[in-house]
PyMOL Python script that loads the backbone (N, CA, C, O; Angstrom):
from pymol import cmd

cmd.read_pdbstr("""\
ATOM      1  N   MET A   1       1.499   8.214   9.293  1.00  0.00           N
ATOM      2  CA  MET A   1       0.988   8.085   7.949  1.00  0.00           C
ATOM      3  C   MET A   1       2.151   8.016   6.964  1.00  0.00           C
ATOM      4  O   MET A   1       3.124   8.763   7.070  1.00  0.00           O
ATOM      5  N   SER A   2       2.030   7.130   6.033  1.00  0.00           N
ATOM      6  CA  SER A   2       3.070   6.879   5.042  1.00  0.00           C
ATOM      7  C   SER A   2       3.136   7.979   3.986  1.00  0.00           C
ATOM      8  O   SER A   2       2.150   8.674   3.743  1.00  0.00           O
ATOM      9  N   ARG A   3       4.292   8.131   3.366  1.00  0.00           N
ATOM     10  CA  ARG A   3       4.455   9.084   2.270  1.00  0.00           C
ATOM     11  C   ARG A   3       4.385   8.401   0.911  1.00  0.00           C
ATOM     12  O   ARG A   3       4.485   9.060  -0.124  1.00  0.00           O
ATOM     13  N   TYR A   4       4.214   7.095   0.911  1.00  0.00           N
ATOM     14  CA  TYR A   4       4.125   6.360  -0.347  1.00  0.00           C
ATOM     15  C   TYR A   4       2.742   6.540  -0.966  1.00  0.00           C
ATOM     16  O   TYR A   4       1.735   6.623  -0.263  1.00  0.00           O
ATOM     17  N   GLU A   5       2.719   6.598  -2.282  1.00  0.00           N
ATOM     18  CA  GLU A   5       1.440   6.705  -2.976  1.00  0.00           C
ATOM     19  C   GLU A   5       0.637   5.425  -2.754  1.00  0.00           C
ATOM     20  O   GLU A   5       1.172   4.319  -2.840  1.00  0.00           O
ATOM     21  N   ILE A   6      -0.647   5.590  -2.468  1.00  0.00           N
ATOM     22  CA  ILE A   6      -1.560   4.464  -2.293  1.00  0.00           C
ATOM     23  C   ILE A   6      -2.699   4.644  -3.283  1.00  0.00           C
ATOM     24  O   ILE A   6      -3.348   5.690  -3.310  1.00  0.00           O
ATOM     25  N   ILE A   7      -2.936   3.631  -4.088  1.00  0.00           N
ATOM     26  CA  ILE A   7      -4.025   3.658  -5.053  1.00  0.00           C
ATOM     27  C   ILE A   7      -5.120   2.732  -4.529  1.00  0.00           C
ATOM     28  O   ILE A   7      -4.885   1.547  -4.295  1.00  0.00           O
ATOM     29  N   ILE A   8      -6.324   3.291  -4.348  1.00  0.00           N
ATOM     30  CA  ILE A   8      -7.440   2.517  -3.809  1.00  0.00           C
ATOM     31  C   ILE A   8      -8.558   2.468  -4.848  1.00  0.00           C
ATOM     32  O   ILE A   8      -8.931   3.488  -5.428  1.00  0.00           O
ATOM     33  N   TYR A   9      -9.079   1.273  -5.070  1.00  0.00           N
ATOM     34  CA  TYR A   9     -10.165   1.107  -6.038  1.00  0.00           C
ATOM     35  C   TYR A   9     -11.102  -0.007  -5.580  1.00  0.00           C
ATOM     36  O   TYR A   9     -10.727  -0.860  -4.776  1.00  0.00           O
ATOM     37  N   TRP A  10     -12.316   0.017  -6.103  1.00  0.00           N
ATOM     38  CA  TRP A  10     -13.306  -1.006  -5.792  1.00  0.00           C
ATOM     39  C   TRP A  10     -13.096  -2.202  -6.705  1.00  0.00           C
ATOM     40  O   TRP A  10     -12.892  -2.033  -7.907  1.00  0.00           O
ATOM     41  N   SER A  11     -13.141  -3.395  -6.160  1.00  0.00           N
ATOM     42  CA  SER A  11     -13.015  -4.627  -6.936  1.00  0.00           C
ATOM     43  C   SER A  11     -14.330  -5.397  -6.861  1.00  0.00           C
ATOM     44  O   SER A  11     -14.687  -5.923  -5.807  1.00  0.00           O
ATOM     45  N   ASP A  12     -15.051  -5.462  -7.985  1.00  0.00           N
ATOM     46  CA  ASP A  12     -16.281  -6.257  -8.026  1.00  0.00           C
ATOM     47  C   ASP A  12     -15.968  -7.731  -7.799  1.00  0.00           C
ATOM     48  O   ASP A  12     -16.729  -8.447  -7.147  1.00  0.00           O
ATOM     49  N   GLU A  13     -14.848  -8.170  -8.340  1.00  0.00           N
ATOM     50  CA  GLU A  13     -14.450  -9.575  -8.207  1.00  0.00           C
ATOM     51  C   GLU A  13     -14.267  -9.975  -6.750  1.00  0.00           C
ATOM     52  O   GLU A  13     -14.690 -11.054  -6.336  1.00  0.00           O
ATOM     53  N   ASP A  14     -13.630  -9.093  -5.973  1.00  0.00           N
ATOM     54  CA  ASP A  14     -13.349  -9.384  -4.565  1.00  0.00           C
ATOM     55  C   ASP A  14     -14.422  -8.833  -3.622  1.00  0.00           C
ATOM     56  O   ASP A  14     -14.456  -9.173  -2.440  1.00  0.00           O
ATOM     57  N   ASN A  15     -15.290  -7.985  -4.157  1.00  0.00           N
ATOM     58  CA  ASN A  15     -16.351  -7.360  -3.381  1.00  0.00           C
ATOM     59  C   ASN A  15     -15.800  -6.561  -2.195  1.00  0.00           C
ATOM     60  O   ASN A  15     -16.308  -6.640  -1.076  1.00  0.00           O
ATOM     61  N   CYS A  16     -14.747  -5.791  -2.476  1.00  0.00           N
ATOM     62  CA  CYS A  16     -14.126  -4.960  -1.450  1.00  0.00           C
ATOM     63  C   CYS A  16     -13.271  -3.890  -2.126  1.00  0.00           C
ATOM     64  O   CYS A  16     -13.067  -3.914  -3.340  1.00  0.00           O
ATOM     65  N   PHE A  17     -12.778  -2.954  -1.319  1.00  0.00           N
ATOM     66  CA  PHE A  17     -11.820  -1.970  -1.803  1.00  0.00           C
ATOM     67  C   PHE A  17     -10.429  -2.593  -1.731  1.00  0.00           C
ATOM     68  O   PHE A  17     -10.086  -3.256  -0.752  1.00  0.00           O
ATOM     69  N   VAL A  18      -9.639  -2.377  -2.766  1.00  0.00           N
ATOM     70  CA  VAL A  18      -8.271  -2.884  -2.825  1.00  0.00           C
ATOM     71  C   VAL A  18      -7.338  -1.683  -2.864  1.00  0.00           C
ATOM     72  O   VAL A  18      -7.580  -0.717  -3.588  1.00  0.00           O
ATOM     73  N   ALA A  19      -6.285  -1.753  -2.088  1.00  0.00           N
ATOM     74  CA  ALA A  19      -5.296  -0.675  -2.034  1.00  0.00           C
ATOM     75  C   ALA A  19      -3.929  -1.229  -2.398  1.00  0.00           C
ATOM     76  O   ALA A  19      -3.486  -2.239  -1.851  1.00  0.00           O
ATOM     77  N   GLU A  20      -3.262  -0.551  -3.336  1.00  0.00           N
ATOM     78  CA  GLU A  20      -1.932  -0.968  -3.782  1.00  0.00           C
ATOM     79  C   GLU A  20      -0.931   0.148  -3.539  1.00  0.00           C
ATOM     80  O   GLU A  20      -1.268   1.330  -3.602  1.00  0.00           O
ATOM     81  N   VAL A  21       0.312  -0.246  -3.259  1.00  0.00           N
ATOM     82  CA  VAL A  21       1.404   0.704  -3.052  1.00  0.00           C
ATOM     83  C   VAL A  21       2.425   0.431  -4.159  1.00  0.00           C
ATOM     84  O   VAL A  21       3.270  -0.451  -4.008  1.00  0.00           O
ATOM     85  N   PRO A  22       2.358   1.174  -5.271  1.00  0.00           N
ATOM     86  CA  PRO A  22       3.184   0.874  -6.433  1.00  0.00           C
ATOM     87  C   PRO A  22       4.698   0.843  -6.176  1.00  0.00           C
ATOM     88  O   PRO A  22       5.414   0.074  -6.816  1.00  0.00           O
ATOM     89  N   GLU A  23       5.182   1.661  -5.258  1.00  0.00           N
ATOM     90  CA  GLU A  23       6.625   1.739  -5.013  1.00  0.00           C
ATOM     91  C   GLU A  23       7.160   0.576  -4.177  1.00  0.00           C
ATOM     92  O   GLU A  23       8.371   0.362  -4.122  1.00  0.00           O
ATOM     93  N   LEU A  24       6.269  -0.175  -3.529  1.00  0.00           N
ATOM     94  CA  LEU A  24       6.695  -1.288  -2.685  1.00  0.00           C
ATOM     95  C   LEU A  24       6.136  -2.577  -3.288  1.00  0.00           C
ATOM     96  O   LEU A  24       4.960  -2.893  -3.104  1.00  0.00           O
ATOM     97  N   ALA A  25       6.955  -3.300  -3.987  1.00  0.00           N
ATOM     98  CA  ALA A  25       6.534  -4.492  -4.730  1.00  0.00           C
ATOM     99  C   ALA A  25       5.719  -5.455  -3.871  1.00  0.00           C
ATOM    100  O   ALA A  25       6.160  -5.893  -2.808  1.00  0.00           O
ATOM    101  N   GLY A  26       4.515  -5.775  -4.360  1.00  0.00           N
ATOM    102  CA  GLY A  26       3.664  -6.731  -3.672  1.00  0.00           C
ATOM    103  C   GLY A  26       2.931  -6.187  -2.467  1.00  0.00           C
ATOM    104  O   GLY A  26       2.229  -6.935  -1.786  1.00  0.00           O
ATOM    105  N   CYS A  27       3.074  -4.914  -2.188  1.00  0.00           N
ATOM    106  CA  CYS A  27       2.453  -4.316  -1.006  1.00  0.00           C
ATOM    107  C   CYS A  27       1.034  -3.881  -1.351  1.00  0.00           C
ATOM    108  O   CYS A  27       0.822  -2.927  -2.099  1.00  0.00           O
ATOM    109  N   MET A  28       0.068  -4.605  -0.786  1.00  0.00           N
ATOM    110  CA  MET A  28      -1.332  -4.266  -1.018  1.00  0.00           C
ATOM    111  C   MET A  28      -2.188  -4.815   0.108  1.00  0.00           C
ATOM    112  O   MET A  28      -1.764  -5.698   0.855  1.00  0.00           O
ATOM    113  N   ALA A  29      -3.397  -4.284   0.221  1.00  0.00           N
ATOM    114  CA  ALA A  29      -4.334  -4.718   1.254  1.00  0.00           C
ATOM    115  C   ALA A  29      -5.745  -4.469   0.743  1.00  0.00           C
ATOM    116  O   ALA A  29      -5.938  -3.914  -0.339  1.00  0.00           O
ATOM    117  N   ASP A  30      -6.729  -4.886   1.536  1.00  0.00           N
ATOM    118  CA  ASP A  30      -8.115  -4.636   1.146  1.00  0.00           C
ATOM    119  C   ASP A  30      -8.941  -4.307   2.371  1.00  0.00           C
ATOM    120  O   ASP A  30      -8.463  -4.374   3.503  1.00  0.00           O
ATOM    121  N   GLY A  31     -10.195  -3.948   2.123  1.00  0.00           N
ATOM    122  CA  GLY A  31     -11.107  -3.642   3.217  1.00  0.00           C
ATOM    123  C   GLY A  31     -12.522  -3.516   2.711  1.00  0.00           C
ATOM    124  O   GLY A  31     -12.750  -3.280   1.525  1.00  0.00           O
ATOM    125  N   LYS A  32     -13.471  -3.673   3.612  1.00  0.00           N
ATOM    126  CA  LYS A  32     -14.886  -3.562   3.249  1.00  0.00           C
ATOM    127  C   LYS A  32     -15.264  -2.127   2.925  1.00  0.00           C
ATOM    128  O   LYS A  32     -16.198  -1.886   2.160  1.00  0.00           O
ATOM    129  N   THR A  33     -14.536  -1.162   3.508  1.00  0.00           N
ATOM    130  CA  THR A  33     -14.761   0.255   3.218  1.00  0.00           C
ATOM    131  C   THR A  33     -13.452   0.869   2.741  1.00  0.00           C
ATOM    132  O   THR A  33     -12.380   0.291   2.914  1.00  0.00           O
ATOM    133  N   TYR A  34     -13.558   2.053   2.134  1.00  0.00           N
ATOM    134  CA  TYR A  34     -12.379   2.779   1.671  1.00  0.00           C
ATOM    135  C   TYR A  34     -11.418   3.025   2.839  1.00  0.00           C
ATOM    136  O   TYR A  34     -10.217   2.773   2.736  1.00  0.00           O
ATOM    137  N   ASN A  35     -11.967   3.519   3.944  1.00  0.00           N
ATOM    138  CA  ASN A  35     -11.132   3.824   5.116  1.00  0.00           C
ATOM    139  C   ASN A  35     -10.492   2.576   5.710  1.00  0.00           C
ATOM    140  O   ASN A  35      -9.346   2.618   6.159  1.00  0.00           O
ATOM    141  N   GLU A  36     -11.218   1.477   5.715  1.00  0.00           N
ATOM    142  CA  GLU A  36     -10.666   0.227   6.224  1.00  0.00           C
ATOM    143  C   GLU A  36      -9.507  -0.237   5.344  1.00  0.00           C
ATOM    144  O   GLU A  36      -8.482  -0.691   5.853  1.00  0.00           O
ATOM    145  N   ALA A  37      -9.664  -0.124   4.040  1.00  0.00           N
ATOM    146  CA  ALA A  37      -8.577  -0.497   3.123  1.00  0.00           C
ATOM    147  C   ALA A  37      -7.349   0.381   3.364  1.00  0.00           C
ATOM    148  O   ALA A  37      -6.219  -0.106   3.345  1.00  0.00           O
ATOM    149  N   LEU A  38      -7.574   1.671   3.588  1.00  0.00           N
ATOM    150  CA  LEU A  38      -6.464   2.589   3.853  1.00  0.00           C
ATOM    151  C   LEU A  38      -5.759   2.227   5.155  1.00  0.00           C
ATOM    152  O   LEU A  38      -4.529   2.203   5.203  1.00  0.00           O
ATOM    153  N   GLN A  39      -6.518   1.946   6.208  1.00  0.00           N
ATOM    154  CA  GLN A  39      -5.921   1.562   7.495  1.00  0.00           C
ATOM    155  C   GLN A  39      -5.113   0.275   7.360  1.00  0.00           C
ATOM    156  O   GLN A  39      -3.998   0.179   7.873  1.00  0.00           O
ATOM    157  N   HIS A  40      -5.674  -0.703   6.676  1.00  0.00           N
ATOM    158  CA  HIS A  40      -4.954  -1.968   6.484  1.00  0.00           C
ATOM    159  C   HIS A  40      -3.674  -1.749   5.692  1.00  0.00           C
ATOM    160  O   HIS A  40      -2.650  -2.373   5.970  1.00  0.00           O
ATOM    161  N   THR A  41      -3.734  -0.865   4.708  1.00  0.00           N
ATOM    162  CA  THR A  41      -2.551  -0.592   3.887  1.00  0.00           C
ATOM    163  C   THR A  41      -1.455   0.069   4.697  1.00  0.00           C
ATOM    164  O   THR A  41      -0.281  -0.264   4.531  1.00  0.00           O
ATOM    165  N   GLU A  42      -1.812   0.994   5.565  1.00  0.00           N
ATOM    166  CA  GLU A  42      -0.801   1.637   6.415  1.00  0.00           C
ATOM    167  C   GLU A  42      -0.079   0.587   7.265  1.00  0.00           C
ATOM    168  O   GLU A  42       1.137   0.661   7.439  1.00  0.00           O
ATOM    169  N   GLN A  43      -0.817  -0.382   7.789  1.00  0.00           N
ATOM    170  CA  GLN A  43      -0.212  -1.455   8.576  1.00  0.00           C
ATOM    171  C   GLN A  43       0.700  -2.313   7.704  1.00  0.00           C
ATOM    172  O   GLN A  43       1.806  -2.664   8.117  1.00  0.00           O
ATOM    173  N   VAL A  44       0.244  -2.649   6.510  1.00  0.00           N
ATOM    174  CA  VAL A  44       1.033  -3.490   5.609  1.00  0.00           C
ATOM    175  C   VAL A  44       2.312  -2.763   5.183  1.00  0.00           C
ATOM    176  O   VAL A  44       3.358  -3.394   5.032  1.00  0.00           O
ATOM    177  N   ILE A  45       2.236  -1.457   4.990  1.00  0.00           N
ATOM    178  CA  ILE A  45       3.434  -0.680   4.646  1.00  0.00           C
ATOM    179  C   ILE A  45       4.450  -0.781   5.781  1.00  0.00           C
ATOM    180  O   ILE A  45       5.632  -1.024   5.539  1.00  0.00           O
ATOM    181  N   ARG A  46       3.990  -0.596   7.018  1.00  0.00           N
ATOM    182  CA  ARG A  46       4.917  -0.711   8.159  1.00  0.00           C
ATOM    183  C   ARG A  46       5.573  -2.091   8.192  1.00  0.00           C
ATOM    184  O   ARG A  46       6.780  -2.206   8.404  1.00  0.00           O
ATOM    185  N   GLU A  47       4.775  -3.129   7.982  1.00  0.00           N
ATOM    186  CA  GLU A  47       5.310  -4.491   7.995  1.00  0.00           C
ATOM    187  C   GLU A  47       6.271  -4.724   6.826  1.00  0.00           C
ATOM    188  O   GLU A  47       7.298  -5.383   6.992  1.00  0.00           O
ATOM    189  N   TRP A  48       5.946  -4.189   5.648  1.00  0.00           N
ATOM    190  CA  TRP A  48       6.818  -4.315   4.477  1.00  0.00           C
ATOM    191  C   TRP A  48       8.176  -3.686   4.784  1.00  0.00           C
ATOM    192  O   TRP A  48       9.217  -4.287   4.519  1.00  0.00           O
ATOM    193  N   LEU A  49       8.161  -2.471   5.344  1.00  0.00           N
ATOM    194  CA  LEU A  49       9.405  -1.763   5.649  1.00  0.00           C
ATOM    195  C   LEU A  49      10.215  -2.482   6.730  1.00  0.00           C
ATOM    196  O   LEU A  49      11.438  -2.570   6.625  1.00  0.00           O
ATOM    197  N   GLU A  50       9.549  -2.995   7.766  1.00  0.00           N
ATOM    198  CA  GLU A  50      10.243  -3.739   8.822  1.00  0.00           C
ATOM    199  C   GLU A  50      10.922  -4.985   8.255  1.00  0.00           C
ATOM    200  O   GLU A  50      12.072  -5.280   8.581  1.00  0.00           O
ATOM    201  N   THR A  51      10.200  -5.709   7.404  1.00  0.00           N
ATOM    202  CA  THR A  51      10.749  -6.928   6.802  1.00  0.00           C
ATOM    203  C   THR A  51      11.936  -6.594   5.914  1.00  0.00           C
ATOM    204  O   THR A  51      12.953  -7.287   5.953  1.00  0.00           O
ATOM    205  N   ALA A  52      11.818  -5.543   5.114  1.00  0.00           N
ATOM    206  CA  ALA A  52      12.920  -5.138   4.238  1.00  0.00           C
ATOM    207  C   ALA A  52      14.166  -4.797   5.055  1.00  0.00           C
ATOM    208  O   ALA A  52      15.277  -5.176   4.683  1.00  0.00           O
ATOM    209  N   LYS A  53      13.983  -4.083   6.164  1.00  0.00           N
ATOM    210  CA  LYS A  53      15.117  -3.740   7.036  1.00  0.00           C
ATOM    211  C   LYS A  53      15.762  -5.000   7.606  1.00  0.00           C
ATOM    212  O   LYS A  53      16.986  -5.131   7.613  1.00  0.00           O
ATOM    213  N   GLU A  54      14.928  -5.929   8.086  1.00  0.00           N
ATOM    214  CA  GLU A  54      15.437  -7.174   8.673  1.00  0.00           C
ATOM    215  C   GLU A  54      16.235  -7.993   7.656  1.00  0.00           C
ATOM    216  O   GLU A  54      17.222  -8.642   8.004  1.00  0.00           O
ATOM    217  N   LEU A  55      15.797  -7.955   6.398  1.00  0.00           N
ATOM    218  CA  LEU A  55      16.461  -8.730   5.350  1.00  0.00           C
ATOM    219  C   LEU A  55      17.610  -7.970   4.681  1.00  0.00           C
ATOM    220  O   LEU A  55      18.303  -8.510   3.820  1.00  0.00           O
ATOM    221  N   GLY A  56      17.802  -6.721   5.084  1.00  0.00           N
ATOM    222  CA  GLY A  56      18.873  -5.912   4.514  1.00  0.00           C
ATOM    223  C   GLY A  56      18.592  -5.449   3.093  1.00  0.00           C
ATOM    224  O   GLY A  56      19.518  -5.159   2.336  1.00  0.00           O
ATOM    225  N   ARG A  57      17.326  -5.379   2.735  1.00  0.00           N
ATOM    226  CA  ARG A  57      16.950  -4.942   1.388  1.00  0.00           C
ATOM    227  C   ARG A  57      16.851  -3.424   1.321  1.00  0.00           C
ATOM    228  O   ARG A  57      16.598  -2.749   2.319  1.00  0.00           O
ATOM    229  N   GLU A  58      17.057  -2.915   0.125  1.00  0.00           N
ATOM    230  CA  GLU A  58      16.958  -1.474  -0.099  1.00  0.00           C
ATOM    231  C   GLU A  58      15.502  -1.027   0.043  1.00  0.00           C
ATOM    232  O   GLU A  58      14.586  -1.684  -0.453  1.00  0.00           O
ATOM    233  N   ILE A  59      15.309   0.089   0.722  1.00  0.00           N
ATOM    234  CA  ILE A  59      13.969   0.639   0.917  1.00  0.00           C
ATOM    235  C   ILE A  59      13.829   1.847   0.000  1.00  0.00           C
ATOM    236  O   ILE A  59      14.584   2.811   0.128  1.00  0.00           O
ATOM    237  N   PRO A  60      12.864   1.805  -0.929  1.00  0.00           N
ATOM    238  CA  PRO A  60      12.679   2.931  -1.848  1.00  0.00           C
ATOM    239  C   PRO A  60      12.318   4.215  -1.118  1.00  0.00           C
ATOM    240  O   PRO A  60      11.562   4.202  -0.146  1.00  0.00           O
ATOM    241  N   VAL A  61      12.865   5.318  -1.597  1.00  0.00           N
ATOM    242  CA  VAL A  61      12.507   6.623  -1.063  1.00  0.00           C
ATOM    243  C   VAL A  61      11.156   6.993  -1.674  1.00  0.00           C
ATOM    244  O   VAL A  61      10.984   6.882  -2.887  1.00  0.00           O
ATOM    245  N   PRO A  62      10.193   7.431  -0.855  1.00  0.00           N
ATOM    246  CA  PRO A  62       8.892   7.802  -1.407  1.00  0.00           C
ATOM    247  C   PRO A  62       9.029   8.911  -2.444  1.00  0.00           C
ATOM    248  O   PRO A  62       9.683   9.923  -2.191  1.00  0.00           O
ATOM    249  N   LYS A  63       8.421   8.725  -3.597  1.00  0.00           N
ATOM    250  CA  LYS A  63       8.510   9.704  -4.678  1.00  0.00           C
ATOM    251  C   LYS A  63       7.296  10.612  -4.728  1.00  0.00           C
ATOM    252  O   LYS A  63       7.283  11.596  -5.467  1.00  0.00           O
ATOM    253  N   GLY A  64       6.280  10.288  -3.951  1.00  0.00           N
ATOM    254  CA  GLY A  64       5.065  11.093  -3.993  1.00  0.00           C
ATOM    255  C   GLY A  64       4.153  10.624  -5.106  1.00  0.00           C
ATOM    256  O   GLY A  64       4.098   9.432  -5.411  1.00  0.00           O
ATOM    257  N   ARG A  65       3.453  11.537  -5.700  1.00  0.00           N
ATOM    258  CA  ARG A  65       2.466  11.194  -6.711  1.00  0.00           C
ATOM    259  C   ARG A  65       3.131  10.635  -7.962  1.00  0.00           C
ATOM    260  O   ARG A  65       3.970  11.288  -8.582  1.00  0.00           O
ATOM    261  N   LEU A  66       2.741   9.414  -8.320  1.00  0.00           N
ATOM    262  CA  LEU A  66       3.324   8.744  -9.479  1.00  0.00           C
ATOM    263  C   LEU A  66       2.397   8.707 -10.673  1.00  0.00           C
ATOM    264  O   LEU A  66       2.855   8.721 -11.815  1.00  0.00           O
ATOM    265  N   VAL A  67       1.086   8.661 -10.423  1.00  0.00           N
ATOM    266  CA  VAL A  67       0.101   8.507 -11.487  1.00  0.00           C
ATOM    267  C   VAL A  67      -0.736   9.760 -11.569  1.00  0.00           C
ATOM    268  O   VAL A  67      -1.186  10.285 -10.550  1.00  0.00           O
ATOM    269  N   TYR A  68      -0.943  10.233 -12.765  1.00  0.00           N
ATOM    270  CA  TYR A  68      -1.753  11.431 -12.966  1.00  0.00           C
ATOM    271  C   TYR A  68      -3.043  11.065 -13.677  1.00  0.00           C
ATOM    272  O   TYR A  68      -3.041  10.297 -14.639  1.00  0.00           O
ATOM    273  N   ALA A  69      -4.130  11.614 -13.200  1.00  0.00           N
ATOM    274  CA  ALA A  69      -5.444  11.339 -13.808  1.00  0.00           C
ATOM    275  C   ALA A  69      -5.681  12.283 -14.966  1.00  0.00           C
ATOM    276  O   ALA A  69      -6.727  12.217 -15.612  1.00  0.00           O
TER     277      ALA A  69
END
""", "prot")
cmd.dss("prot")
cmd.show_as("cartoon", "prot")
cmd.util.cbc("prot")
cmd.orient("prot")
């Protein structure tokens, strides 16, 4: 399980749950259920990190909770 903050919300436009990872630019996924969106996001995070390593890009250190309600 990732330590990066994941924000999950319902999108009427897309008719699914959308999950975004604010610390990893462009890292997001979706799913028909909340749990499916979370699972897809965990996979996308792994792929984002693998790609960044392969390209020699800096990988942000997880900061934890970024947004407060």
